DRENDO-1510 file (C-alpha; in Angstrom, 1 decimal, always signed):
<recs>
REC; n; res; u; v; w
REC; 1; MET; -16.0; +67.7; +18.7 .
REC; 2; SER; -18.0; +65.3; +16.6 .
REC; 3; GLN; -16.5; +64.6; +13.2 .
REC; 4; ALA; -17.2; +62.3; +10.3 .
REC; 5; ARG; -14.7; +61.4; +7.6 .
REC; 6; ASP; -15.1; +60.1; +4.1 .
REC; 7; LEU; -12.7; +57.3; +3.0 .
REC; 8; ALA; -9.6; +58.8; +1.5 .
REC; 9; ASP; -6.0; +57.6; +1.2 .
REC; 10; LEU; -4.1; +60.6; +2.5 .
REC; 11; GLY; -0.7; +58.9; +2.1 .
REC; 12; SER; -0.2; +58.7; -1.6 .
REC; 13; SER; +1.6; +61.4; -3.6 .
REC; 14; ALA; +0.2; +63.6; -6.4 .
REC; 15; GLU; +1.0; +62.8; -10.0 .
REC; 16; ALA; +4.7; +62.9; -11.1 .
REC; 17; GLY; +6.0; +66.3; -12.2 .
REC; 18; THR; +4.4; +68.3; -9.5 .
REC; 19; VAL; +5.1; +69.2; -5.9 .
REC; 20; THR; +3.4; +66.5; -3.8 .
REC; 21; GLY; +0.4; +67.9; -2.0 .
REC; 22; GLU; +0.8; +71.5; -3.3 .
REC; 23; SER; -2.5; +73.3; -3.2 .
REC; 24; LEU; -3.6; +75.8; -5.8 .
REC; 25; ILE; -6.1; +77.4; -3.4 .
REC; 26; ILE; -5.1; +80.5; -1.5 .
REC; 27; ASN; -6.3; +81.0; +2.1 .
REC; 28; GLY; -8.0; +77.5; +2.2 .
REC; 29; ASP; -7.9; +77.6; +6.0 .
REC; 30; MET; -9.9; +80.8; +6.1 .
REC; 31; ALA; -7.3; +82.5; +8.3 .
REC; 32; VAL; -7.1; +85.8; +6.4 .
REC; 33; ALA; -10.1; +88.2; +6.4 .
REC; 34; GLN; -8.8; +91.7; +5.4 .
REC; 35; ARG; -12.3; +93.0; +4.6 .
REC; 36; GLY; -13.7; +92.1; +8.0 .
REC; 37; THR; -14.9; +89.0; +9.8 .
REC; 38; SER; -18.6; +89.3; +9.1 .
REC; 39; VAL; -20.7; +90.8; +6.2 .
REC; 40; SER; -24.4; +91.0; +5.5 .
REC; 41; ILE; -25.8; +89.6; +2.3 .
REC; 42; ALA; -29.3; +90.4; +1.0 .
REC; 43; HIS; -31.5; +89.9; -2.0 .
REC; 44; ASP; -32.1; +93.6; -2.2 .
REC; 45; GLY; -28.6; +94.8; -1.1 .
REC; 46; ASN; -25.1; +93.5; -1.1 .
REC; 47; ARG; -25.2; +90.2; -3.0 .
REC; 48; ASN; -21.5; +89.5; -3.5 .
REC; 49; GLU; -18.8; +89.7; -0.9 .
REC; 50; PHE; -15.4; +88.3; +0.1 .
REC; 51; SER; -15.1; +87.1; +3.6 .
REC; 52; PRO; -12.6; +85.5; +4.3 .
REC; 53; ASP; -10.2; +86.6; +1.6 .
REC; 54; ARG; -10.3; +84.9; -1.9 .
REC; 55; PHE; -13.7; +83.2; -1.1 .
REC; 56; LEU; -16.6; +85.1; -2.7 .
REC; 57; PHE; -20.1; +84.5; -1.6 .
REC; 58; ASN; -22.2; +85.0; -4.7 .
REC; 59; MET; -26.0; +85.4; -4.9 .
REC; 60; ASN; -27.5; +85.6; -8.4 .
REC; 61; ASN; -30.8; +86.4; -10.0 .
REC; 62; ALA; -34.1; +87.5; -8.5 .
REC; 63; TRP; -34.2; +86.2; -5.0 .
REC; 64; ASP; -37.3; +87.4; -3.2 .
REC; 65; THR; -36.6; +87.5; +0.5 .
REC; 66; LEU; -33.3; +85.7; +1.2 .
REC; 67; ASP; -30.7; +87.4; +3.4 .
REC; 68; GLY; -28.1; +86.3; +5.9 .
REC; 69; THR; -24.5; +86.7; +6.9 .
REC; 70; VAL; -21.1; +85.4; +5.8 .
REC; 71; ALA; -18.5; +85.3; +8.5 .
REC; 72; GLN; -15.1; +84.1; +9.5 .
REC; 73; VAL; -15.7; +82.1; +12.7 .
REC; 74; SER; -13.6; +80.1; +15.1 .
REC; 75; ASP; -15.7; +76.9; +14.8 .
REC; 76; ALA; -13.5; +74.5; +12.9 .
REC; 77; PRO; -12.4; +70.8; +12.8 .
REC; 78; GLU; -9.3; +69.6; +14.6 .
REC; 79; GLY; -6.1; +71.2; +13.2 .
REC; 80; PHE; -7.9; +74.3; +12.0 .
REC; 81; SER; -8.7; +77.6; +13.7 .
REC; 82; ASN; -11.2; +79.2; +11.3 .
REC; 83; SER; -14.0; +78.5; +8.9 .
REC; 84; LEU; -16.3; +80.4; +6.5 .
REC; 85; LYS; -19.9; +80.3; +7.7 .
REC; 86; TRP; -23.1; +81.3; +6.0 .
REC; 87; THR; -26.1; +81.8; +8.2 .
REC; 88; THR; -29.6; +82.3; +6.8 .
REC; 89; GLY; -31.5; +85.2; +8.2 .
REC; 90; THR; -34.8; +85.7; +6.3 .
REC; 91; ALA; -35.4; +82.5; +4.4 .
REC; 92; GLU; -36.6; +82.2; +0.8 .
REC; 93; SER; -40.0; +80.6; +0.4 .
REC; 94; THR; -39.1; +78.6; -2.7 .
REC; 95; VAL; -36.0; +78.5; -4.9 .
REC; 96; ASP; -37.0; +79.6; -8.4 .
REC; 97; ASN; -35.8; +77.8; -11.5 .
REC; 98; ASP; -33.0; +80.3; -12.3 .
REC; 99; GLU; -31.8; +81.3; -8.8 .
REC; 100; TYR; -28.6; +80.2; -7.3 .
REC; 101; TYR; -26.0; +81.1; -4.7 .
REC; 102; ASN; -22.6; +79.6; -4.0 .
REC; 103; ILE; -19.1; +80.1; -2.5 .
REC; 104; THR; -16.6; +80.8; -5.3 .
REC; 105; HIS; -12.8; +80.6; -5.4 .
REC; 106; LYS; -11.0; +81.8; -8.6 .
REC; 107; ILE; -7.5; +80.6; -9.5 .
REC; 108; GLU; -5.1; +82.7; -11.6 .
REC; 109; ALA; -4.5; +81.2; -15.1 .
REC; 110; GLN; -0.7; +81.4; -15.1 .
REC; 111; ASN; -0.6; +79.3; -12.0 .
REC; 112; LEU; -2.3; +76.4; -13.8 .
REC; 113; GLN; -0.1; +75.8; -16.8 .
REC; 114; HIS; +1.1; +72.5; -15.4 .
REC; 115; LEU; -2.4; +71.1; -15.7 .
REC; 116; ARG; -1.8; +70.9; -19.5 .
REC; 117; TYR; -5.4; +71.5; -20.4 .
REC; 118; GLY; -6.0; +71.2; -24.1 .
REC; 119; THR; -3.5; +68.3; -24.5 .
REC; 120; SER; -3.8; +64.5; -24.3 .
REC; 121; ASP; -1.8; +64.7; -21.1 .
REC; 122; ALA; -4.3; +67.0; -19.2 .
REC; 123; LYS; -4.0; +66.4; -15.5 .
REC; 124; SER; -6.8; +65.3; -13.2 .
REC; 125; VAL; -7.2; +67.3; -10.0 .
REC; 126; THR; -8.6; +66.5; -6.6 .
REC; 127; VAL; -10.5; +68.9; -4.4 .
REC; 128; SER; -10.6; +68.2; -0.6 .
REC; 129; PHE; -12.3; +70.2; +2.1 .
REC; 130; TRP; -14.1; +70.1; +5.4 .
REC; 131; VAL; -17.8; +71.0; +5.4 .
REC; 132; LYS; -20.4; +71.4; +8.1 .
REC; 133; ALA; -24.1; +72.2; +7.6 .
REC; 134; SER; -27.3; +72.2; +9.5 .
REC; 135; VAL; -29.1; +70.1; +6.9 .
REC; 136; THR; -28.0; +66.9; +5.1 .
REC; 137; GLY; -28.3; +66.0; +1.5 .
REC; 138; THR; -26.6; +66.1; -1.9 .
REC; 139; PHE; -24.6; +69.2; -2.9 .
REC; 140; CYS; -22.8; +70.2; -6.1 .
REC; 141; LEU; -19.1; +71.2; -6.4 .
REC; 142; SER; -18.3; +72.5; -9.9 .
REC; 143; ILE; -15.4; +73.9; -11.9 .
REC; 144; TYR; -15.7; +76.6; -14.5 .
REC; 145; GLN; -12.9; +77.2; -17.1 .
REC; 146; ALA; -13.0; +80.8; -18.1 .
REC; 147; ASP; -10.8; +80.9; -21.2 .
REC; 148; GLY; -12.3; +77.8; -22.8 .
REC; 149; VAL; -15.9; +78.6; -21.4 .
REC; 150; ARG; -16.3; +75.0; -20.2 .
REC; 151; ASN; -17.4; +73.4; -17.0 .
REC; 152; ILE; -17.7; +70.2; -15.1 .
REC; 153; ALA; -19.7; +69.2; -12.0 .
REC; 154; SER; -19.7; +66.6; -9.4 .
REC; 155; THR; -21.6; +66.0; -6.1 .
REC; 156; TYR; -20.8; +65.1; -2.5 .
REC; 157; THR; -23.1; +64.2; +0.4 .
REC; 158; ILE; -23.5; +65.8; +3.8 .
REC; 159; ASN; -24.4; +62.8; +5.9 .
REC; 160; SER; -24.8; +64.2; +9.4 .
REC; 161; ALA; -26.2; +67.6; +10.4 .
REC; 162; ASN; -24.0; +70.0; +12.4 .
REC; 163; THR; -21.0; +67.7; +12.1 .
REC; 164; TRP; -17.6; +68.4; +10.5 .
REC; 165; GLU; -17.1; +66.0; +7.5 .
REC; 166; TYR; -14.1; +65.6; +5.3 .
REC; 167; LYS; -14.9; +65.3; +1.5 .
REC; 168; THR; -12.8; +64.7; -1.6 .
REC; 169; VAL; -13.9; +65.1; -5.2 .
REC; 170; THR; -11.7; +64.2; -8.2 .
REC; 171; PHE; -12.2; +65.9; -11.7 .
REC; 172; ALA; -10.7; +64.6; -14.9 .
REC; 173; GLY; -8.3; +66.7; -16.9 .
REC; 174; ASP; -9.8; +68.6; -19.8 .
REC; 175; THR; -8.2; +67.5; -23.0 .
REC; 176; GLY; -10.4; +70.0; -25.0 .
REC; 177; GLY; -9.9; +72.9; -22.7 .
REC; 178; THR; -7.9; +76.2; -22.7 .
REC; 179; ILE; -6.1; +78.0; -19.9 .
REC; 180; ASN; -4.2; +81.0; -21.1 .
REC; 181; ASP; -0.8; +81.8; -19.7 .
REC; 182; ASP; -1.8; +85.1; -18.2 .
REC; 183; ASN; -3.0; +86.8; -15.0 .
REC; 184; GLY; -6.7; +86.3; -15.8 .
REC; 185; GLU; -9.1; +83.8; -14.4 .
REC; 186; GLY; -8.1; +80.2; -15.0 .
REC; 187; LEU; -10.4; +78.0; -13.0 .
REC; 188; ARG; -13.4; +78.8; -10.8 .
REC; 189; LEU; -14.4; +76.4; -8.0 .
REC; 190; GLN; -18.0; +76.7; -6.8 .
REC; 191; TRP; -19.5; +75.1; -3.7 .
REC; 192; HIS; -23.2; +75.4; -4.5 .
REC; 193; ILE; -25.5; +76.0; -1.6 .
REC; 194; ALA; -28.8; +76.4; -3.6 .
REC; 195; ALA; -29.6; +76.1; -7.3 .
REC; 196; GLY; -32.8; +76.2; -9.3 .
REC; 197; SER; -33.9; +73.4; -11.7 .
REC; 198; ASP; -32.8; +75.4; -14.8 .
REC; 199; LEU; -29.2; +75.1; -13.6 .
REC; 200; THR; -29.2; +71.4; -12.7 .
REC; 201; SER; -30.9; +69.6; -15.6 .
REC; 202; THR; -28.0; +68.6; -18.0 .
REC; 203; ASP; -25.3; +66.1; -17.2 .
REC; 204; ALA; -22.0; +67.9; -16.5 .
REC; 205; THR; -20.0; +65.0; -15.0 .
REC; 206; SER; -17.6; +65.3; -18.0 .
REC; 207; TRP; -16.0; +68.5; -19.3 .
REC; 208; GLY; -18.0; +70.2; -22.0 .
REC; 209; ALA; -19.0; +73.6; -23.4 .
REC; 210; TYR; -20.6; +75.7; -20.7 .
REC; 211; SER; -24.4; +76.1; -20.6 .
REC; 212; GLY; -26.6; +77.4; -17.8 .
REC; 213; ASP; -28.3; +74.0; -17.4 .
REC; 214; ARG; -24.9; +72.4; -16.6 .
REC; 215; TRP; -24.0; +75.0; -14.0 .
REC; 216; ALA; -24.8; +73.0; -10.8 .
REC; 217; TYR; -25.7; +69.6; -12.2 .
REC; 218; GLY; -26.7; +67.1; -9.5 .
REC; 219; HIS; -27.3; +69.7; -6.7 .
REC; 220; ALA; -30.4; +68.5; -4.8 .
REC; 221; GLN; -30.5; +70.2; -1.5 .
REC; 222; ASN; -31.8; +73.8; -1.3 .
REC; 223; SER; -33.1; +73.8; +2.3 .
REC; 224; ILE; -30.3; +76.1; +3.6 .
REC; 225; ALA; -31.9; +78.9; +1.5 .
REC; 226; THR; -35.4; +78.0; +2.6 .
REC; 227; THR; -34.8; +77.5; +6.3 .
REC; 228; ALA; -34.2; +80.4; +8.7 .
REC; 229; SER; -31.0; +80.1; +10.8 .
REC; 230; ALA; -29.7; +77.3; +8.6 .
REC; 231; THR; -25.9; +77.2; +8.3 .
REC; 232; PHE; -23.2; +76.1; +5.9 .
REC; 233; GLN; -19.5; +76.1; +6.7 .
REC; 234; LEU; -16.2; +75.4; +4.8 .
REC; 235; THR; -12.5; +75.2; +5.7 .
REC; 236; GLY; -9.4; +73.2; +4.8 .
REC; 237; CYS; -10.1; +73.7; +1.1 .
REC; 238; LYS; -7.5; +72.4; -1.2 .
REC; 239; ILE; -7.1; +71.5; -4.9 .
REC; 240; GLU; -4.1; +69.5; -6.1 .
REC; 241; VAL; -2.9; +67.6; -9.1 .
REC; 242; GLY; -3.7; +63.9; -9.1 .
REC; 243; SER; -6.6; +61.6; -8.1 .
REC; 244; THR; -5.6; +61.3; -4.4 .
REC; 245; ALA; -6.0; +63.8; -1.6 .
REC; 246; THR; -3.1; +64.6; +0.6 .
REC; 247; PRO; -3.1; +66.3; +4.0 .
REC; 248; PHE; -3.7; +70.1; +4.1 .
REC; 249; GLN; -0.4; +72.0; +4.2 .
REC; 250; HIS; -0.6; +74.7; +6.8 .
REC; 251; GLU; +1.4; +77.9; +6.2 .
REC; 252; SER; +2.3; +80.7; +8.5 .
REC; 253; TYR; -0.2; +83.6; +8.7 .
REC; 254; GLY; +2.4; +85.9; +7.1 .
REC; 255; GLU; +2.9; +83.5; +4.1 .
REC; 256; ASN; -0.9; +83.3; +3.7 .
REC; 257; LEU; -1.4; +87.0; +3.9 .
REC; 258; ALA; +1.3; +87.7; +1.4 .
REC; 259; LYS; -0.4; +85.5; -1.2 .
REC; 260; CYS; -3.7; +87.3; -0.5 .
REC; 261; HIS; -2.1; +90.7; -1.0 .
REC; 262; ARG; -1.6; +89.9; -4.7 .
REC; 263; TYR; -5.4; +90.3; -5.0 .
REC; 264; PHE; -6.4; +92.6; -2.2 .
REC; 265; ARG; -4.7; +94.9; +0.3 .
REC; 266; LYS; -6.1; +97.0; +3.1 .
REC; 267; SER; -4.1; +99.7; +4.8 .
REC; 268; GLU; -5.9; +100.6; +8.0 .
REC; 269; HIS; -5.4; +103.3; +10.7 .
REC; 270; VAL; -3.4; +101.8; +13.5 .
REC; 271; SER; -5.0; +102.3; +16.9 .
REC; 272; GLY; -2.8; +104.5; +19.0 .
REC; 273; ALA; -1.0; +106.0; +16.0 .
REC; 274; GLY; -2.9; +109.3; +15.8 .
REC; 275; TYR; -1.7; +110.3; +12.4 .
REC; 276; HIS; -1.0; +106.9; +10.8 .
REC; 277; SER; +0.2; +107.7; +7.3 .
REC; 278; PHE; -1.0; +106.1; +4.1 .
REC; 279; GLY; +1.3; +108.2; +2.0 .
REC; 280; THR; +2.2; +111.8; +1.2 .
REC; 281; ALA; +0.7; +114.3; -1.2 .
REC; 282; THR; +1.3; +117.7; -2.7 .
REC; 283; ALA; -1.5; +120.2; -3.3 .
REC; 284; PHE; -2.0; +121.6; -6.9 .
REC; 285; GLY; -4.9; +123.8; -6.0 .
REC; 286; SER; -7.4; +124.3; -3.2 .
REC; 287; THR; -9.3; +121.1; -3.9 .
REC; 288; THR; -6.7; +118.7; -5.5 .
REC; 289; ALA; -3.5; +117.0; -4.5 .
REC; 290; SER; -1.3; +114.4; -6.0 .
REC; 291; GLY; -0.2; +111.6; -3.6 .
REC; 292; SER; +1.9; +108.4; -3.8 .
REC; 293; LEU; +0.5; +105.1; -2.6 .
REC; 294; TYR; +2.7; +102.0; -2.3 .
REC; 295; TYR; +0.9; +98.6; -2.8 .
REC; 296; GLY; +3.6; +96.2; -3.8 .
REC; 297; HIS; +3.2; +93.7; -6.6 .
REC; 298; MET; -0.4; +92.9; -7.3 .
REC; 299; ARG; -2.1; +90.8; -10.0 .
REC; 300; THR; -3.1; +93.9; -12.0 .
REC; 301; ASN; -3.5; +97.7; -11.5 .
REC; 302; PRO; -5.8; +97.8; -8.4 .
REC; 303; THR; -9.0; +99.8; -7.9 .
REC; 304; LEU; -8.6; +102.2; -5.0 .
REC; 305; ALA; -11.1; +103.1; -2.3 .
REC; 306; GLN; -10.8; +105.0; +1.0 .
REC; 307; SER; -12.8; +106.0; +4.0 .
REC; 308; GLY; -12.0; +108.5; +6.7 .
REC; 309; GLY; -8.7; +109.8; +5.2 .
REC; 310; ASN; -7.4; +113.3; +5.7 .
REC; 311; LEU; -4.6; +115.5; +4.3 .
REC; 312; TYR; -2.7; +116.9; +7.3 .
REC; 313; GLY; -0.6; +120.0; +6.8 .
REC; 314; ALA; -1.1; +123.7; +6.0 .
REC; 315; GLY; -4.3; +124.8; +7.4 .
REC; 316; GLY; -4.8; +121.7; +9.6 .
REC; 317; ASN; -6.7; +118.6; +8.6 .
REC; 318; HIS; -8.6; +118.4; +5.3 .
REC; 319; ALA; -11.1; +115.5; +4.8 .
REC; 320; ILE; -10.6; +113.5; +1.6 .
REC; 321; SER; -13.8; +113.1; -0.5 .
REC; 322; ALA; -12.5; +111.0; -3.5 .
REC; 323; LEU; -9.5; +109.2; -5.0 .
REC; 324; SER; -8.7; +108.7; -8.7 .
REC; 325; THR; -5.6; +107.1; -10.2 .
REC; 326; SER; -3.4; +109.1; -12.6 .
REC; 327; TYR; -0.5; +106.7; -13.0 .
REC; 328; PHE; +0.4; +103.2; -12.0 .
REC; 329; GLY; +3.9; +102.0; -11.5 .
REC; 330; THR; +5.2; +98.5; -10.9 .
REC; 331; GLU; +4.6; +98.8; -7.1 .
REC; 332; ARG; +2.9; +102.1; -6.5 .
REC; 333; ALA; +0.4; +104.5; -7.9 .
REC; 334; PHE; +0.2; +108.3; -8.2 .
REC; 335; VAL; -3.2; +109.2; -6.9 .
REC; 336; ASN; -5.4; +112.3; -7.5 .
REC; 337; ILE; -6.9; +113.2; -4.1 .
REC; 338; THR; -10.0; +115.5; -3.9 .
REC; 339; SER; -10.3; +117.5; -0.7 .
REC; 340; SER; -10.9; +121.2; +0.2 .
REC; 341; GLY; -9.1; +124.1; +1.8 .
REC; 342; LEU; -5.7; +123.1; +0.5 .
REC; 343; THR; -2.8; +125.4; -0.2 .
REC; 344; SER; -1.3; +125.0; -3.6 .
REC; 345; GLY; +2.4; +123.8; -3.5 .
REC; 346; TYR; +2.3; +122.6; +0.0 .
REC; 347; GLY; +3.0; +119.0; +1.1 .
REC; 348; TYR; +0.6; +117.0; +3.2 .
REC; 349; ASN; +0.6; +113.8; +5.2 .
REC; 350; TRP; -2.2; +111.5; +3.9 .
REC; 351; CYS; -3.3; +110.0; +7.2 .
REC; 352; GLY; -6.1; +108.6; +9.4 .
REC; 353; ASN; -6.2; +111.6; +11.7 .
REC; 354; ASN; -7.2; +109.7; +14.9 .
REC; 355; ASN; -10.0; +108.0; +13.0 .
REC; 356; THR; -9.7; +104.3; +13.9 .
REC; 357; GLY; -12.1; +103.4; +11.0 .
REC; 358; ALA; -9.9; +105.1; +8.3 .
REC; 359; TYR; -8.5; +102.9; +5.6 .
REC; 360; VAL; -7.4; +102.6; +2.0 .
REC; 361; THR; -8.1; +99.5; -0.1 .
REC; 362; MET; -6.4; +98.2; -3.2 .
REC; 363; ASP; -8.5; +95.6; -5.1 .
REC; 364; ALA; -7.1; +93.5; -7.9 .
REC; 365; GLU; -9.3; +90.4; -7.4 .
REC; 366; LEU; -10.1; +88.1; -10.3 .
</recs>
């Protein structure tokens, strides 16, 4: 496996007062992909999707022909097993002034209080990651601060095509910034893949009030968008306090998944378990039942969705057509379930009914 590595001292510790090497990014090794390992993205269809977890592929404004796929793949540098990969399908002829697409990771605000933004002691942070692309050139990595509506941008260079390269980018602390102590968005990291000239024209190498022309300052390579079959990959993504990168700290899959569950959970039908249960429900008429769904502690009350679910009980199986939430508790919700042919007062098993594609999702993403 061919690899190139930027110079970086991996032996130094982060700034005093923090856990050395602790990353603020969740699922930086791209191991967890609850929504699926591949998703199609298109200018005239689905334009925003998570795959793998916590990393959002984000296509904005009026793209004309661009489409492609975002996937979790096994191609990765030594020490990693997975990466996120964008592959261009139909290419864009030209990138218009206001068009952009990027890979975004949002960090919860209350996890960032030790950065001390808005004080004279605001901490610098270093982002490190492995990247591989089919084209070389200068790319932008930027940070957006949601509460203060501020941003900063820097660049890195992909030197060799189709080669894993290790990159580090350091950003100064924001003495004029704001990160609220709550469960909202604190910082938004963005790996820009293409950006039009309206978004790259004003110097953003220092923290300042957000404006569109600062969004992807310095980004200079849009060929991934304009070249069919072009690729862009990421893994080993990490952000830590201080001006020096330290080695990526690997976690068990279970630890990683548990962190992802704060933002998204998917309960799926288990193959071989014919009536895999999502919960229980009681009918209050022929078309409505009230069920209980456990989801554990999530960032906020989640949005629920389902596919292929049934209520199994009196009268057999009854397909579920809709869910709506009537009450949220700390770890579970009471859910209104719409179906047909139910018997009022009877209990039902909310299940997959041998449908291996059945699932319920709970979404509390930033």
